[in-house]
C-alpha positions as CSV (number, residue, x, y, z in Angstrom):
1,M,17.1,9.3,21.2
2,E,14.9,7.8,18.5
3,R,14.8,8.6,14.8
4,F,11.4,9.1,13.2
5,V,11.1,9.3,9.4
6,I,7.9,10.3,7.6
7,I,7.4,9.7,3.9
8,G,4.9,12.4,2.7
9,A,4.1,16.0,3.7
10,G,0.3,15.9,3.2
11,A,-2.4,16.0,5.9
12,A,-1.3,12.7,7.5
13,G,2.4,13.3,7.4
14,I,2.4,16.8,8.7
15,S,-0.1,15.9,11.5
16,A,2.1,13.1,12.5
17,A,5.2,15.3,12.5
18,Q,3.5,17.8,14.8
19,V,2.4,15.2,17.3
20,L,5.8,13.5,17.4
21,R,7.5,16.8,18.1
22,D,5.0,17.6,20.8
23,V,5.5,14.3,22.7
24,R,9.1,13.7,21.7
25,P,10.8,17.1,21.9
26,K,14.4,15.7,21.8
27,D,14.1,13.0,19.1
28,T,15.0,13.5,15.5
29,I,12.2,13.8,12.9
30,T,12.7,13.8,9.2
31,V,10.0,14.4,6.5
32,I,10.7,13.4,2.9
33,S,8.3,14.6,0.3
34,T,8.1,14.7,-3.5
35,D,6.6,18.2,-3.4
36,E,8.7,21.3,-2.7
37,K,6.0,23.0,-0.6
38,V,3.4,21.8,1.9
39,H,-0.1,22.4,0.6
40,S,-3.7,21.5,1.1
41,R,-5.2,19.5,-1.8
42,C,-8.5,20.9,-0.6
43,M,-7.3,24.3,-1.6
44,L,-5.7,23.5,-4.9
45,H,-8.7,25.0,-6.8
46,K,-7.9,28.3,-5.0
47,Y,-4.4,28.2,-6.5
48,L,-5.6,27.2,-9.9
49,G,-8.2,29.9,-9.8
50,H,-5.4,32.4,-8.9
51,E,-7.2,33.4,-5.7
52,R,-4.2,32.3,-3.6
53,D,-0.5,31.7,-4.2
54,A,1.4,28.6,-3.1
55,Q,1.9,29.9,0.4
56,G,-1.8,30.7,0.6
57,I,-2.7,27.0,0.3
58,N,-0.1,26.0,2.9
59,F,-1.9,24.6,5.9
60,V,1.1,25.2,8.3
61,D,3.2,28.2,9.0
62,A,6.0,29.0,6.5
63,D,8.6,28.2,9.2
64,F,6.8,25.1,10.5
65,F,9.9,22.8,10.0
66,E,12.4,25.3,11.4
67,K,10.5,26.2,14.5
68,N,9.7,22.5,15.2
69,D,13.3,21.4,14.5
70,I,12.1,19.0,11.8
71,T,14.3,18.2,8.8
72,H,12.4,18.5,5.6
73,I,13.9,16.8,2.5
74,A,11.8,18.2,-0.3
75,C,11.6,17.3,-4.0
76,Q,12.7,13.7,-3.3
77,T,11.0,10.4,-3.9
78,V,11.7,7.4,-1.6
79,D,12.6,4.5,-3.9
80,K,13.0,1.7,-1.4
81,I,12.4,0.8,2.3
82,D,14.9,-1.6,3.8
83,V,12.7,-3.0,6.5
84,E,15.5,-5.2,7.9
85,G,18.2,-2.6,7.9
86,K,15.6,0.0,9.0
87,K,16.4,2.7,6.4
88,V,14.8,4.4,3.4
89,C,16.5,5.2,0.1
90,Y,15.9,8.4,-1.8
91,G,18.1,9.2,-4.7
92,E,21.7,8.3,-3.7
93,Y,21.0,8.7,0.0
94,W,19.8,6.6,2.8
95,A,17.9,7.8,5.9
96,P,18.0,5.4,8.9
97,Y,14.9,5.2,11.1
98,D,13.7,3.6,14.4
99,K,10.1,4.2,13.5
100,L,8.8,4.9,10.0
101,L,5.5,6.4,8.7
102,I,4.3,5.9,5.1
103,A,2.0,8.8,4.2
104,T,2.3,8.8,0.5
105,G,-1.3,9.6,-0.2
106,A,-3.1,8.7,-3.4
107,G,-2.6,9.6,-7.1
108,F,-4.9,10.2,-10.0
109,F,-5.8,7.2,-12.3
110,I,-5.8,7.2,-16.1
111,P,-8.0,4.4,-17.5
112,P,-6.7,2.5,-20.5
113,I,-8.2,4.8,-23.1
114,P,-6.1,5.0,-26.3
115,H,-3.5,7.8,-26.1
116,F,-4.6,9.0,-22.7
117,R,-1.7,7.5,-20.8
118,E,1.0,8.6,-23.2
119,A,-0.3,12.1,-24.0
120,P,1.7,15.0,-22.4
121,N,-1.4,17.2,-22.1
122,V,-3.3,14.8,-19.8
123,F,-3.1,15.9,-16.1
124,G,-4.4,14.9,-12.7
125,F,-5.5,17.3,-10.0
126,R,-4.2,16.0,-6.7
127,D,-1.0,17.9,-6.0
128,L,0.5,21.3,-6.4
129,S,2.7,20.0,-9.1
130,D,-0.5,19.0,-11.0
131,A,-1.9,22.5,-10.6
132,L,1.3,24.0,-11.9
133,K,1.2,21.9,-15.0
134,I,-2.5,22.8,-15.6
135,D,-1.7,26.4,-15.1
136,E,1.0,26.2,-17.8
137,A,-1.3,24.3,-20.2
138,F,-4.1,26.9,-19.7
139,A,-1.7,29.6,-20.8
140,R,-1.4,27.8,-24.2
141,G,-5.1,27.0,-24.7
142,K,-8.4,27.4,-22.8
143,R,-10.4,24.4,-24.0
144,V,-10.3,21.9,-21.2
145,F,-11.9,18.4,-21.2
146,I,-12.5,17.0,-17.7
147,V,-13.2,13.3,-17.1
148,G,-15.3,12.9,-14.0
149,S,-17.7,15.2,-12.2
150,G,-16.9,14.3,-8.6
151,L,-15.5,16.8,-6.1
152,V,-12.0,16.9,-7.8
153,G,-13.4,17.4,-11.2
154,L,-15.8,20.2,-10.1
155,D,-13.0,21.8,-8.1
156,A,-10.9,22.1,-11.2
157,A,-13.9,23.2,-13.3
158,S,-15.0,25.9,-10.9
159,A,-11.4,27.4,-10.8
160,L,-11.0,27.4,-14.6
161,C,-14.5,28.7,-15.3
162,E,-13.7,31.7,-13.2
163,R,-10.7,32.3,-15.5
164,G,-12.7,32.1,-18.7
165,A,-12.0,28.5,-19.7
166,D,-14.2,26.6,-22.2
167,V,-14.9,23.6,-19.9
168,T,-16.5,20.3,-21.0
169,I,-17.1,17.7,-18.3
170,A,-17.8,14.0,-19.1
171,E,-19.4,11.8,-16.5
172,M,-20.3,8.1,-16.9
173,A,-23.0,8.4,-14.3
174,P,-26.4,10.0,-15.2
175,R,-25.8,12.9,-12.9
176,V,-23.0,15.1,-11.5
177,M,-21.3,14.3,-8.2
178,P,-22.9,10.8,-8.3
179,L,-21.4,9.6,-5.0
180,Q,-22.6,12.7,-3.0
181,T,-25.9,13.7,-4.5
182,D,-29.4,12.6,-5.5
183,E,-31.1,13.7,-8.7
184,Y,-32.4,17.0,-7.2
185,A,-29.1,18.1,-5.6
186,A,-27.2,17.1,-8.7
187,S,-29.5,19.3,-10.8
188,V,-28.9,22.3,-8.6
189,Y,-25.2,21.9,-8.9
190,Q,-25.4,21.2,-12.7
191,K,-27.3,24.4,-13.3
192,A,-24.9,26.4,-11.2
193,F,-22.0,25.2,-13.3
194,E,-23.9,25.6,-16.6
195,D,-24.7,29.2,-15.6
196,H,-21.0,29.8,-15.4
197,G,-20.3,28.3,-18.8
198,C,-19.7,24.6,-18.2
199,K,-21.0,21.9,-20.5
200,F,-21.9,18.5,-19.2
201,L,-21.9,15.1,-21.0
202,L,-23.7,12.8,-18.7
203,G,-23.8,9.0,-19.1
204,I,-21.1,9.4,-21.7
205,G,-17.4,8.3,-21.6
206,A,-14.3,8.8,-23.6
207,S,-13.4,5.9,-25.9
208,D,-10.5,7.2,-28.0
209,A,-8.6,10.4,-29.0
210,V,-7.1,12.3,-31.9
211,V,-3.5,13.3,-31.4
212,D,-1.1,15.7,-33.1
213,G,2.5,15.1,-34.1
214,E,3.8,15.6,-30.6
215,G,1.3,13.1,-29.1
216,N,-0.9,15.8,-27.5
217,I,-4.6,15.0,-27.6
218,T,-6.5,17.5,-29.7
219,E,-9.9,15.8,-29.8
220,V,-11.6,13.4,-27.4
221,I,-13.7,10.8,-29.1
222,L,-16.8,10.0,-27.1
223,S,-18.5,6.6,-26.7
224,T,-21.2,8.1,-28.9
225,G,-18.7,8.7,-31.7
226,D,-18.8,12.5,-31.3
227,H,-15.5,14.5,-31.2
228,V,-14.8,17.2,-28.6
229,P,-11.9,19.5,-29.4
230,C,-9.6,20.3,-26.5
231,D,-6.3,21.8,-25.5
232,F,-5.7,19.7,-22.5
233,I,-7.4,17.1,-20.3
234,I,-7.9,16.7,-16.6
235,M,-8.4,13.2,-15.2
236,A,-10.7,13.3,-12.2
237,A,-12.6,10.0,-12.4
238,G,-10.8,8.2,-9.6
239,V,-7.7,7.8,-7.5
240,R,-5.5,5.0,-6.4
241,P,-3.6,4.8,-3.1
242,R,0.2,5.1,-3.7
243,I,1.4,1.7,-2.5
244,Q,4.3,0.9,-4.9
245,I,6.9,1.7,-2.2
246,A,5.2,-0.8,0.1
247,L,4.9,-3.5,-2.6
248,D,8.6,-3.1,-3.6
249,S,9.6,-3.4,0.1
250,G,7.6,-6.5,0.9
251,I,5.0,-4.7,3.0
252,A,1.5,-6.1,2.8
253,A,-0.6,-4.2,0.4
254,E,-3.3,-4.9,-2.2
255,R,-5.5,-2.0,-3.3
256,A,-4.1,-0.1,-0.3
257,I,-1.4,-0.5,2.4
258,Q,-2.8,-2.9,5.0
259,V,-2.8,-1.6,8.6
260,D,-4.2,-2.7,11.9
261,D,-6.2,-0.6,14.4
262,H,-3.0,1.0,15.6
263,L,-2.1,1.9,11.9
264,R,0.8,-0.6,12.0
265,T,1.8,-2.3,8.7
266,S,3.1,-5.8,8.3
267,A,6.7,-4.6,8.8
268,P,8.1,-4.0,12.3
269,D,8.1,-0.3,13.3
270,V,6.5,0.8,10.0
271,Y,3.2,2.6,10.1
272,A,1.0,4.0,7.4
273,A,-1.7,6.8,7.5
274,G,-3.8,8.8,5.1
275,D,-5.0,8.0,1.6
276,C,-2.4,5.3,1.0
277,T,-4.2,3.1,3.6
278,G,-7.6,3.3,1.7
279,L,-9.4,3.9,5.0
280,S,-10.8,7.2,3.9
281,G,-10.3,9.9,1.2
282,V,-11.4,12.8,3.4
283,W,-8.8,15.4,4.6
284,P,-9.8,15.5,8.3
285,D,-9.7,11.7,8.5
286,A,-6.1,11.7,7.1
287,M,-5.1,14.2,9.7
288,A,-6.7,12.0,12.4
289,Q,-4.8,8.9,11.1
290,G,-1.5,10.8,11.1
291,K,-2.0,11.8,14.7
292,A,-3.0,8.3,15.8
293,A,-0.1,6.8,14.1
294,A,2.3,9.3,15.7
295,W,1.0,8.5,19.2
296,N,1.7,4.8,18.6
297,M,5.1,5.5,17.0
298,A,5.9,7.4,20.2
299,G,5.0,4.5,22.3
300,I,1.6,5.8,23.5
301,D,-1.2,3.3,22.9
302,E,-3.8,4.8,20.6
303,V,-6.5,2.8,18.8
304,Y,-7.6,4.6,15.6
305,E,-11.4,5.1,15.5
306,K,-12.8,4.4,12.1
307,P,-14.2,7.5,10.4
308,Y,-17.7,8.3,9.5
309,P,-18.9,5.8,6.8
310,F,-19.0,8.7,4.3
311,K,-18.9,12.4,4.6
312,N,-18.3,15.3,2.3
313,T,-19.0,19.0,2.3
314,S,-18.9,21.1,-0.8
315,N,-19.4,24.7,-1.8
316,F,-19.6,25.7,-5.5
317,F,-20.7,29.1,-6.6
318,G,-22.3,29.7,-3.2
319,V,-24.2,26.4,-3.1
320,T,-23.3,24.5,0.0
321,M,-24.0,20.8,0.6
322,L,-23.4,18.1,3.2
323,S,-23.6,14.5,2.2
324,A,-23.1,11.8,4.8
325,G,-23.6,8.1,5.1
326,R,-25.1,6.1,2.2
327,L,-27.9,7.8,0.1
328,D,-28.0,4.9,-2.4
329,L,-29.1,2.2,0.0
330,T,-32.8,2.9,0.0
331,E,-34.2,-0.6,-0.4
332,G,-36.2,-1.4,2.7
333,A,-35.5,2.0,4.1
334,E,-37.7,5.0,4.7
335,V,-36.7,8.1,2.8
336,L,-37.8,11.5,4.1
337,V,-37.5,14.8,2.2
338,H,-37.8,18.4,3.2
339,K,-37.8,21.0,0.4
340,T,-38.4,24.8,0.4
341,A,-37.4,27.5,-2.0
342,G,-33.9,27.8,-0.5
343,E,-33.4,24.5,1.2
344,Y,-33.4,20.8,0.5
345,K,-32.8,18.0,3.0
346,K,-33.1,14.2,2.7
347,A,-32.8,11.5,5.3
348,V,-32.5,7.8,4.7
349,I,-33.7,5.8,7.8
350,T,-33.1,2.0,8.0
351,D,-34.4,0.0,11.0
352,G,-35.1,3.3,12.8
353,K,-31.5,4.5,12.4
354,L,-30.2,7.3,10.2
355,T,-28.0,5.8,7.5
356,G,-27.8,8.6,5.0
357,Y,-28.3,12.4,5.1
358,L,-28.1,15.1,2.5
359,S,-28.5,18.8,3.2
360,L,-28.4,21.5,0.4
361,G,-28.3,25.0,1.7
362,D,-28.0,25.2,5.5
363,I,-25.4,22.7,6.8
364,S,-24.7,24.4,10.2
365,N,-26.0,21.4,12.2
366,E,-23.9,18.8,10.4
367,G,-22.1,17.6,13.5
368,L,-25.4,16.2,14.9
369,Y,-26.3,14.2,11.9
370,L,-22.8,12.8,11.5
371,Y,-23.0,11.8,15.2
372,L,-26.4,10.1,14.6
373,I,-25.1,8.1,11.6
374,K,-21.8,7.1,13.2
375,N,-23.3,5.9,16.5
376,G,-26.5,4.3,15.1
377,I,-28.8,6.2,17.4
378,D,-32.4,5.0,17.3
379,L,-34.7,7.7,15.8
380,S,-37.9,5.8,15.7
381,A,-39.6,8.2,18.1
382,K,-38.1,11.3,16.4
383,K,-38.7,10.8,12.7
384,D,-41.4,13.4,12.6
385,K,-38.8,16.1,13.5
386,I,-35.8,14.6,11.7
387,F,-34.9,17.9,10.0
388,R,-35.4,20.0,13.1
389,L,-33.3,18.0,15.6
390,T,-30.7,19.5,17.8
391,F,-28.3,18.1,20.4
392,A,-30.8,19.1,23.0
393,D,-33.0,16.2,21.7
394,F,-30.4,13.7,22.7
395,Y,-28.4,15.1,25.6
396,G,-29.3,16.2,29.1
397,I,-27.6,16.9,32.4
398,N,-26.6,13.9,34.4
399,E,-28.1,14.4,37.8
400,K,-25.2,12.7,39.6
401,N,-22.2,14.5,38.2
402,G,-23.6,17.5,36.3
403,E,-22.0,16.4,33.0
404,F,-23.7,16.1,29.7
405,A,-24.8,12.6,29.0
406,Y,-26.6,10.8,26.1
407,Q,-30.2,10.2,26.9
408,V,-31.1,6.6,25.9
């Protein structure tokens, strides 16, 4: 009987636990997590907006651990991994393992702006514990200053706007969601948020702050010198993989924990998956990594396929968008645009292959365009119908065996 230990109960950790239980029904599985409850970070805005409670953002059944005979040690942080003795330390306790998975995720980052790192009213928005702190702060004051207009920042803004918050969002880039949009798509989202009461400060950053006697930030000082009063701040301008446990344990890590194509770390029988590896910050990719790591931990050879180069879907105030590949690499590329009253699509084609795709409105055919980007399919003969493509344009029946096969 083997002992499997998983550090982290996010997408990667829980996916790994489920696979391990499926393929190793008699072995022991222990999940150690800093959070009390399992939750989807993709659904945190639903909790913050009071649309769902904590159980409502749980992505597994409430009795997941019990029915799968998995030990869940909640509200505990692993302080050290003894890679030679093959055990992990949390608090005053040690948990021995035969195979270990590090799935610690990523945390929010506070840049070195004066007072920001010390102020008690500066929060991230990555975990349920963050949402709980923001909820408590909102009960004391409704003026919120959000640093960053990416998906995390807009998630928090949309939730708080619906609750009547006075929201100001500062973004160093000249448009909102700079990694996922172009100028037109950004303008659509910006207007949707402004219609719901948000204010944007684009191309502007925070440079200092005014604090009260308790160290709370009461005004953010902008790079322009202007002051913006606030009751609390949400940092949403970037994340950092949680790698300290690896560094402290002698496991190879720089910006992220280093893994091979089987998600093995530099330490024997220690694997890593999810955001802590830096391979992808997308929820489905973290789940896929957790599953692949679990197969390998169980002794079943599984090479982890790299995820799509970039893929995000979003839906704010009824405006849906798919962004895939690289939209910014347009030098030497052909950029095609389709725009109607209710729809906007953009394709970036490099050397006859789709390298970037943006769809605002109808994203029902997203799987096809993700497939085209990932597999580098030559579209030279199909550029005239790039926005009307279906799988039928690429697949047909193989005359020999009757299966679907790619038509070269």
